[in-house]
C-alpha positions as CSV (number, residue, x, y, z in Angstrom):
1,M,26.4,77.3,144.6
2,D,26.3,81.3,143.7
3,K,25.5,83.6,146.4
4,I,21.8,85.3,145.9
5,K,22.4,88.6,145.2
6,I,20.3,91.4,146.8
7,L,20.1,95.2,146.2
8,V,18.8,97.4,148.9
9,V,16.8,100.6,148.6
10,E,16.4,102.3,151.8
11,D,16.7,106.0,152.5
12,E,17.6,105.7,156.3
13,A,21.0,105.1,156.2
14,I,20.9,103.3,160.0
15,I,18.4,100.7,158.7
16,A,19.8,100.4,155.3
17,K,22.9,99.7,156.8
18,N,21.5,97.0,159.3
19,I,19.4,95.2,156.8
20,E,22.7,95.0,154.7
21,S,24.3,93.5,158.0
22,K,21.1,91.2,158.2
23,L,22.0,89.8,154.8
24,L,25.5,89.2,154.8
25,K,24.9,87.4,158.2
26,A,22.4,85.4,156.1
27,G,25.1,84.2,153.3
28,Y,23.3,87.0,150.7
29,E,25.4,88.7,148.3
30,V,24.6,92.8,148.5
31,V,25.0,93.6,145.0
32,D,24.7,97.5,146.3
33,T,23.0,100.0,148.8
34,V,20.9,102.9,147.7
35,F,18.7,105.6,149.0
36,T,16.7,107.0,146.1
37,G,14.2,105.6,143.8
38,N,16.4,107.1,140.6
39,D,19.6,104.9,141.9
40,A,17.2,102.5,142.4
41,I,16.6,101.8,139.0
42,K,19.6,102.3,137.2
43,S,21.3,99.6,140.3
44,A,18.6,97.0,139.4
45,L,19.2,97.5,135.4
46,E,23.0,97.7,135.7
47,K,23.7,94.8,138.2
48,S,20.5,92.4,137.7
49,P,20.2,91.4,141.1
50,D,18.3,88.4,142.2
51,I,15.8,90.0,144.3
52,I,15.1,93.9,145.6
53,L,14.5,95.1,148.8
54,L,12.5,98.2,148.6
55,D,11.0,100.9,151.1
56,I,7.8,101.7,149.7
57,K,8.1,105.4,150.8
58,L,11.1,106.7,149.6
59,K,12.1,110.2,149.9
60,G,12.8,112.3,146.9
61,D,11.1,112.6,143.0
62,I,10.7,109.0,142.9
63,G,9.1,106.9,145.5
64,G,9.3,103.3,146.1
65,I,6.2,101.9,144.1
66,E,7.1,104.2,140.8
67,A,10.9,102.7,141.1
68,A,9.0,99.3,141.3
69,E,6.9,100.0,138.2
70,K,9.9,101.6,136.0
71,I,12.5,98.4,137.2
72,K,9.1,96.1,136.3
73,L,8.7,97.5,132.6
74,Q,12.6,96.2,131.9
75,K,13.4,93.6,134.6
76,D,11.6,90.9,135.9
77,I,12.9,91.1,139.3
78,P,10.9,90.2,142.4
79,V,10.6,93.5,144.9
80,I,9.7,92.9,148.5
81,F,8.4,96.0,149.6
82,L,9.6,96.9,152.9
83,T,7.1,99.2,155.0
84,S,6.3,100.4,158.8
85,Y,3.0,101.7,158.1
86,T,1.1,101.8,154.9
87,D,-2.0,103.4,154.3
88,E,-4.9,101.6,152.1
89,D,-4.6,104.2,149.3
90,T,-0.6,103.8,149.1
91,F,-1.1,99.7,149.2
92,E,-3.9,99.8,146.5
93,K,-0.7,101.6,144.5
94,A,1.2,98.8,145.6
95,K,-0.4,96.2,144.2
96,L,-0.5,97.5,141.2
97,T,3.3,96.8,140.6
98,E,2.6,93.3,141.6
99,P,5.4,93.2,144.4
100,A,6.5,89.6,145.7
101,A,6.0,90.3,149.1
102,Y,5.6,92.7,151.9
103,L,7.9,93.3,155.2
104,S,6.6,95.1,157.8
105,K,9.7,96.6,159.4
106,P,11.1,96.0,162.1
107,F,11.6,92.6,161.1
108,N,14.5,90.0,162.7
109,L,16.8,88.0,160.8
110,D,14.5,85.1,160.1
111,E,11.8,86.3,158.8
112,L,13.7,88.0,156.8
113,N,15.4,85.0,155.5
114,R,12.1,83.1,155.4
115,I,10.5,85.7,152.9
116,I,13.7,85.8,150.8
117,Q,13.7,82.4,150.4
118,L,9.7,82.4,150.1
119,T,10.0,84.8,147.1
120,L,12.4,83.1,145.2
121,F,10.7,80.3,145.4
122,N,7.4,82.0,144.3
123,H,9.8,83.6,141.5
124,S,11.1,80.2,140.0
125,I,7.4,79.0,140.0
126,K,5.9,82.0,138.3
127,K,8.7,81.2,135.8
128,E,8.1,77.8,135.5
129,L,4.5,78.8,135.2
130,V,5.5,81.1,132.3
131,E,7.3,78.7,130.3
132,T,4.8,75.8,131.0
133,K,2.2,78.1,129.6
134,K,4.2,78.8,126.4
135,R,4.4,74.9,126.2
136,Y,0.5,74.6,126.7
137,E,-0.1,77.2,124.0
138,L,2.5,75.4,121.5
139,A,1.1,72.4,122.1
140,V,-2.7,73.5,121.4
141,E,-1.3,74.9,118.1
142,A,0.4,71.9,117.2
143,G,-2.6,70.1,117.8
144,R,-0.7,67.7,120.2
145,T,-3.8,68.0,122.6
146,G,-7.2,66.7,122.4
147,V,-8.0,67.6,119.0
148,W,-11.7,67.7,117.5
149,E,-13.3,68.6,114.2
150,Y,-17.1,69.2,113.9
151,I,-18.4,69.7,109.9
152,P,-21.8,71.4,110.5
153,S,-23.5,70.1,107.0
154,D,-22.7,66.8,107.6
155,R,-23.1,67.1,111.6
156,K,-20.1,64.7,112.0
157,T,-18.1,65.1,114.6
158,I,-14.3,63.9,115.1
159,V,-12.1,63.4,118.1
160,D,-8.4,62.4,118.5
161,S,-7.3,60.1,121.4
162,G,-5.8,62.7,123.4
163,F,-9.4,64.3,123.6
164,L,-10.9,61.0,124.4
165,K,-7.9,60.6,127.3
166,L,-8.8,64.1,128.2
167,L,-12.7,63.2,129.0
168,G,-11.6,59.3,130.3
169,L,-13.4,57.9,127.2
170,T,-12.5,54.7,125.6
171,T,-11.5,54.0,121.9
172,E,-15.0,52.3,121.7
173,E,-16.6,55.7,122.7
174,K,-15.2,57.5,119.8
175,S,-18.2,58.1,117.9
176,I,-19.7,61.2,119.7
177,Q,-21.5,63.9,118.3
178,I,-20.7,67.6,119.4
179,N,-24.3,67.9,121.6
180,D,-22.6,64.6,123.6
181,W,-19.4,66.1,124.5
182,T,-20.6,69.1,125.5
183,N,-22.2,66.9,128.5
184,F,-18.8,66.7,129.8
185,V,-19.0,70.8,130.7
186,P,-20.2,71.2,134.1
187,I,-23.6,72.9,134.0
188,E,-22.2,76.5,135.2
189,E,-20.5,76.7,132.1
190,L,-22.1,75.0,129.6
191,E,-23.9,78.2,128.0
192,L,-20.2,80.0,128.1
193,V,-19.0,76.8,125.9
194,N,-22.2,76.1,123.7
195,S,-22.4,80.2,122.7
196,K,-19.0,79.8,121.9
197,I,-19.3,77.1,119.6
198,S,-22.2,78.7,118.2
199,E,-20.9,82.0,117.1
200,L,-18.2,79.7,114.7
201,I,-21.4,77.6,113.2
202,S,-23.1,81.0,112.9
203,G,-20.2,82.5,111.6
204,K,-20.1,85.5,113.9
205,S,-16.7,84.6,114.9
206,D,-13.7,82.8,113.3
207,H,-12.0,81.9,116.3
208,Y,-12.2,81.7,120.2
209,Y,-9.9,81.2,123.1
210,F,-10.7,80.7,126.7
211,E,-10.5,78.5,130.1
212,H,-13.2,76.2,131.3
213,R,-13.5,73.3,133.3
214,I,-14.8,69.9,132.0
215,K,-16.2,66.8,133.5
216,T,-14.4,63.6,133.0
217,K,-16.7,60.3,132.6
218,D,-15.4,59.2,136.2
219,G,-16.8,62.6,137.5
220,Q,-13.5,64.7,138.1
221,I,-13.3,67.9,137.4
222,R,-10.7,69.4,134.8
223,W,-9.4,72.8,133.8
224,V,-8.9,73.3,130.2
225,I,-7.7,75.9,127.7
226,S,-10.1,75.6,124.5
227,K,-9.1,76.4,120.9
228,G,-11.5,76.8,118.0
229,N,-11.2,77.7,114.5
230,L,-13.5,78.5,111.5
231,I,-12.0,76.8,108.7
232,K,-13.7,77.4,104.8
233,E,-12.5,74.9,102.2
234,E,-11.8,76.8,99.0
235,E,-12.9,73.8,96.6
236,S,-16.0,72.6,97.9
237,N,-16.9,75.9,100.0
238,K,-17.6,73.7,102.8
239,I,-16.9,75.0,106.4
240,K,-15.6,73.1,109.7
241,I,-14.7,74.0,113.2
242,L,-11.3,72.7,114.3
243,G,-10.8,72.9,118.1
244,T,-8.3,71.6,120.8
245,I,-8.6,71.6,124.5
246,T,-5.3,71.1,126.5
247,D,-5.5,70.1,130.3
248,I,-4.2,72.9,132.7
249,T,-5.3,71.9,135.7
250,E,-1.8,71.5,137.3
251,L,-1.3,74.8,136.3
252,K,-4.2,76.2,138.1
253,E,-3.3,74.3,141.3
254,T,0.2,76.1,141.3
255,E,-1.6,79.5,141.0
256,K,-3.8,78.7,143.6
257,K,-0.6,77.7,145.5
258,L,1.2,80.8,144.9
259,K,-2.2,83.4,146.1
260,H,-2.3,81.1,149.3
261,Y,1.2,81.5,149.8
262,A,0.3,85.5,149.1
263,D,-2.6,85.2,151.4
264,D,-0.3,83.8,154.2
265,L,2.5,86.5,153.8
266,K,-0.3,89.1,154.3
267,R,-1.7,87.2,157.4
268,S,1.5,87.2,158.6
269,N,2.5,90.7,158.5
270,T,-1.3,92.1,159.4
271,A,-0.8,89.5,162.6
272,K,2.6,91.3,163.1
273,D,1.5,94.9,162.7
274,N,-1.7,94.2,165.2
275,F,1.0,92.3,167.8
276,F,3.2,95.6,168.1
277,S,0.4,97.7,168.7
278,I,-1.2,96.1,171.3
279,I,2.6,95.8,173.0
280,A,2.4,99.4,172.4
281,H,-0.7,100.0,174.0
282,D,-0.4,97.6,176.9
283,L,3.1,99.1,177.7
284,R,2.0,102.6,177.7
285,N,-0.9,102.1,180.0
286,P,1.0,101.0,183.2
287,F,3.2,103.8,182.7
288,H,0.5,106.3,183.3
289,T,-0.4,104.8,186.6
290,I,3.2,104.9,187.4
291,L,3.6,108.2,186.3
292,G,0.7,109.6,188.2
293,A,0.9,108.1,191.3
294,S,4.6,108.9,191.5
295,E,3.7,112.3,191.1
296,L,1.1,112.2,193.6
297,L,3.7,111.0,196.2
298,A,5.9,113.6,194.7
299,H,3.3,117.0,195.1
300,Y,1.0,115.8,197.7
301,S,2.7,113.1,200.1
302,S,2.6,115.2,203.2
303,D,-1.2,116.4,203.0
304,M,-1.6,112.3,202.6
305,S,-2.3,110.0,205.3
306,I,-0.4,106.5,206.0
307,E,-3.3,104.7,204.1
308,E,-3.3,107.2,201.1
309,I,0.6,106.6,200.7
310,Q,0.2,102.8,201.4
311,E,-2.3,102.6,198.7
312,T,-0.4,104.9,196.2
313,A,2.6,102.8,196.5
314,Q,1.0,99.7,196.0
315,N,-0.6,101.1,193.0
316,I,3.0,101.6,191.7
317,Y,3.9,98.3,192.6
318,R,1.6,96.4,190.7
319,A,1.6,98.6,187.8
320,A,5.5,98.2,187.7
321,S,5.1,94.3,188.3
322,N,2.8,94.4,185.0
323,V,5.4,96.1,183.1
324,Y,8.0,93.5,184.3
325,N,6.1,90.9,183.6
326,L,5.1,91.8,180.0
327,L,8.7,92.7,179.6
328,V,9.8,89.4,180.3
329,N,7.6,87.6,178.4
330,L,8.2,89.9,175.3
331,L,12.2,89.2,175.8
332,E,11.4,85.3,175.7
333,W,9.1,85.6,172.5
334,S,11.6,88.0,170.8
335,R,14.7,85.9,171.6
336,F,12.8,82.6,170.7
337,H,11.6,83.8,167.2
338,T,15.0,85.5,166.5
339,G,16.4,82.1,167.2
340,K,19.0,83.2,170.1
341,I,17.1,80.8,172.5
342,E,18.3,77.2,171.7
343,V,16.3,73.9,173.0
344,K,18.7,72.7,175.2
345,K,16.8,69.3,176.5
346,T,17.8,67.6,179.6
347,Q,16.0,65.0,182.2
348,F,14.8,66.9,185.5
349,N,12.3,66.7,188.0
350,L,9.3,68.4,187.0
351,C,8.0,68.8,190.8
352,E,10.9,70.9,191.3
353,I,10.1,73.2,189.0
354,V,6.5,73.3,190.0
355,N,7.8,73.9,193.7
356,Q,9.9,76.5,192.8
357,V,7.5,78.5,190.7
358,L,4.8,78.4,193.7
359,E,7.4,79.8,195.8
360,L,8.5,82.5,193.6
361,Y,4.5,83.4,193.5
362,S,3.8,82.8,197.4
363,E,3.9,86.6,198.4
364,Q,1.1,87.1,195.2
365,Y,-1.1,84.2,196.6
366,E,-0.9,85.0,200.0
367,R,-1.7,88.6,199.5
368,K,-4.9,87.8,197.6
369,N,-6.1,84.8,200.4
370,I,-5.7,82.1,197.7
371,S,-5.1,78.3,198.9
372,V,-2.8,76.7,196.6
373,H,-3.7,72.8,196.8
374,T,-0.7,71.0,194.8
375,Q,-0.2,67.3,193.9
376,C,3.0,65.9,192.9
377,D,4.4,62.9,192.0
378,D,8.2,63.1,192.8
379,T,9.0,60.6,190.4
380,C,7.7,62.8,187.7
381,F,10.9,63.4,185.2
382,V,11.0,64.8,181.9
383,Y,13.0,65.3,178.7
384,A,12.7,68.8,177.9
385,D,14.6,72.3,177.8
386,K,14.3,73.3,181.3
387,Y,14.6,77.2,181.2
388,M,11.2,76.9,178.9
389,I,9.5,74.7,180.7
390,E,10.1,76.7,183.8
391,S,8.7,79.8,181.9
392,V,5.3,77.9,181.0
393,V,4.7,77.0,184.6
394,R,5.5,80.2,185.8
395,N,3.0,81.7,183.0
396,L,0.2,79.3,183.9
397,V,0.7,79.7,187.7
398,S,0.7,83.2,187.3
399,N,-2.6,83.5,185.2
400,A,-4.3,81.2,187.4
401,I,-3.6,83.8,190.7
402,K,-4.4,86.9,188.2
403,F,-7.9,85.3,187.6
404,T,-8.8,83.9,190.7
405,P,-10.8,86.0,193.5
406,S,-9.3,86.3,196.9
407,G,-10.4,83.4,199.3
408,K,-10.5,80.7,196.5
409,S,-8.1,78.0,195.5
410,I,-6.2,76.7,193.0
411,E,-5.2,73.3,192.0
412,V,-1.9,72.2,190.7
413,V,-1.2,69.0,189.8
414,C,2.0,67.2,188.3
415,K,1.8,63.3,187.3
416,N,3.1,60.1,184.8
417,L,0.6,60.3,181.9
418,N,2.5,57.0,181.0
419,D,5.8,55.7,179.8
420,D,6.1,58.8,177.4
421,F,4.6,61.4,178.7
422,A,3.9,63.8,182.4
423,E,1.1,65.9,182.9
424,F,1.3,69.4,184.3
425,S,-1.8,71.1,185.2
426,V,-3.3,74.4,186.9
427,K,-7.0,74.7,187.9
428,D,-8.8,77.7,189.2
429,Y,-11.8,78.4,190.3
430,G,-12.1,82.1,189.2
431,T,-13.1,84.0,186.2
432,G,-13.1,81.5,183.5
433,I,-12.9,82.4,179.5
434,P,-15.8,83.6,177.5
435,K,-16.4,81.1,174.8
436,E,-16.0,84.3,171.9
437,I,-12.2,84.7,173.2
438,Q,-11.3,80.8,173.8
439,Q,-10.8,80.2,170.5
440,K,-8.5,82.8,169.9
441,L,-6.2,82.4,173.3
442,F,-3.1,81.5,171.7
443,Q,-3.2,84.1,168.4
444,I,-0.8,86.2,168.7
445,D,-2.8,89.3,166.8
446,T,-5.4,89.3,168.9
447,Q,-5.9,91.4,172.0
448,I,-7.7,89.0,174.2
449,S,-6.2,90.2,177.7
450,T,-8.7,90.9,179.9
451,R,-7.8,92.1,183.9
452,G,-7.5,90.2,186.8
453,T,-9.5,89.7,189.7
454,D,-7.2,92.3,191.8
455,Q,-7.1,94.5,188.4
456,E,-3.9,93.0,187.0
457,K,-3.2,93.6,183.3
458,G,-1.7,91.6,180.7
459,T,-2.0,91.1,176.8
460,G,-2.2,87.2,176.7
461,L,1.3,86.7,175.3
462,G,2.4,84.7,178.0
463,L,0.0,82.0,176.5
464,V,1.1,82.6,173.0
465,L,5.0,82.0,174.5
466,C,3.5,78.9,176.5
467,K,2.1,77.0,172.8
468,D,5.5,77.8,171.2
469,F,8.1,76.6,174.0
470,I,5.7,73.4,174.3
471,E,5.4,72.8,170.9
472,K,9.1,73.3,170.5
473,N,9.8,70.3,172.9
474,E,7.5,68.3,171.4
475,G,4.6,68.5,174.1
476,T,1.1,69.8,173.7
477,I,-1.3,72.4,175.6
478,S,-4.6,72.4,176.2
479,F,-7.6,73.7,178.4
480,E,-10.9,73.6,179.5
481,S,-12.8,77.0,180.4
482,E,-16.4,77.8,181.9
483,F,-17.1,81.6,182.5
484,G,-17.4,82.8,185.7
485,K,-16.7,79.1,187.0
486,G,-13.0,78.5,186.4
487,S,-10.6,77.0,184.1
488,I,-7.6,74.6,183.9
489,F,-4.8,74.3,181.6
490,R,-3.0,70.7,180.9
491,V,0.6,70.8,179.6
492,T,2.1,67.4,178.2
493,I,6.0,67.2,178.0
494,P,8.0,64.1,176.8
495,K,9.6,62.3,179.1
496,K,12.2,61.0,177.0
């Protein structure tokens, strides 16, 4: 099989080289890497790539959008726009070129490969749509679909078997009048269909061609191309209308799927952009605390009491811990979505993992005077990726501590559900989760973080990671929560 040929257009040499490297690693052929709009046009016309990866904002006389427009006039090559940030005006201009997709920088190999494959699939469907539409139009022209003829002077309507089949009628029902078959048009489109036919009968028009829906005898709604021509017989001077209808329901469904794919791509890129803005915000805030507190110690520690120094040091420690936890989750999430973490399933004791994590967080819950009650079945063995399950347990325990006030308790349970699954659960009597947040809890593009009872800060990335890891191990994650009273998170893990 021939390799997919790709043209890379990126004015930043380092980024261009990185993209080229990713493409080669994925098995694609990079036919050229250029840096300007003019070179992009020239290379596209000369080398006819299968796909063009085009930076939407190129330096020079011709930007990415204009280059795409010029290429589109001469070649049918799908364009994927690359962008770091695009204002609404630029985005609206870009839409006019009908790009195959948008890809937000930076992106990983999996994202790049997925969008390329989806673009190739969509483009093949579009080409097929064009060919199918041509075939349908030829069929209509040749009268190989539903055909009807109406002679106004005789008030006579003749229909063929194809027409009857489209409407779900039998041969015995062939004797229908023009007013009868318009009953097979949905009421909301009846006025349009009647007006087109009336214009022909009155002589206001000599033809029509449009798309509309029909309702078959059994109630199905189908899309058709409807075409009619006014024909005048020279000898008798009699006029008649010759019409055809062609079923294009599958064509419409394919168009709907394409729109759905395009909407999914747009949502995916929007989610990613929102996610990175959240991460940037939550990385920046703790550093303000660290810098401010450390500057205070550096310049004024000699004037501070021991208690003030200790409090400032604790602020630095808490802020640094928040950054560390966020970076750990971010690194794990990134490795997971770039395919650098393989699922390596083994049989292991779930209770041992739970006890290790509780030991790891003992200083935190003891400092907040939180009591931890455990109920672990030592026979609770699971078959999963040990590293991923440990990460899930760690995040859920950490969240429970974060949202539990001083003096309250946490309940940790590890048990066998049945022969196939074990369950790990963490219950806290803390702040609970507001109802408006609960539905968004596992969405990566939504800022759902709230501060803990000791002003701990997070992004909610840990829960997104938990969901990814658990589903990768063919388990489930669920929760119940009541605002102001607490939450319980349950995870089921396969035992074999």
